[in-house]
Steps between C-alpha positions, in 0.01 A plus 500: 500500500640841402506774758369843412751754369430741785670237725821561294805663650666817376859449359735780388579529133822661373499646154755320279626575152401758246146361449413537869434138591478447871703241691342359812700293749333169585600358843362156400687462169800700633508685173358802318184478292454747212164666441366776278514871575180542696435475873218293627399134534696245298507124461808344661778358287619267783662167424476389858175298527478582871497875443177654633531760223390228256151517641471874579731672264642826647473877460800695371587833650753682286808641666806684376849372574746793537840375596467346842159661564155368424243772432130416499299681229291796640688469836289200605 
């Protein structure tokens, strides 16, 4: 049974490359997953069958990475 997407966690997405794809760190796969440019709910790309993200997906919140600092968009 799939859980509803509002049960999904929020993960931080870092813009990557010139096309603005977002990289999201997955603690279950111990790797980055690449997604499109938009924030919001996405389907997980997890290869770990035990990952809870497989049933909920997750929300991506875009951040900017500036040197050693992480800056949330709009100061949030």
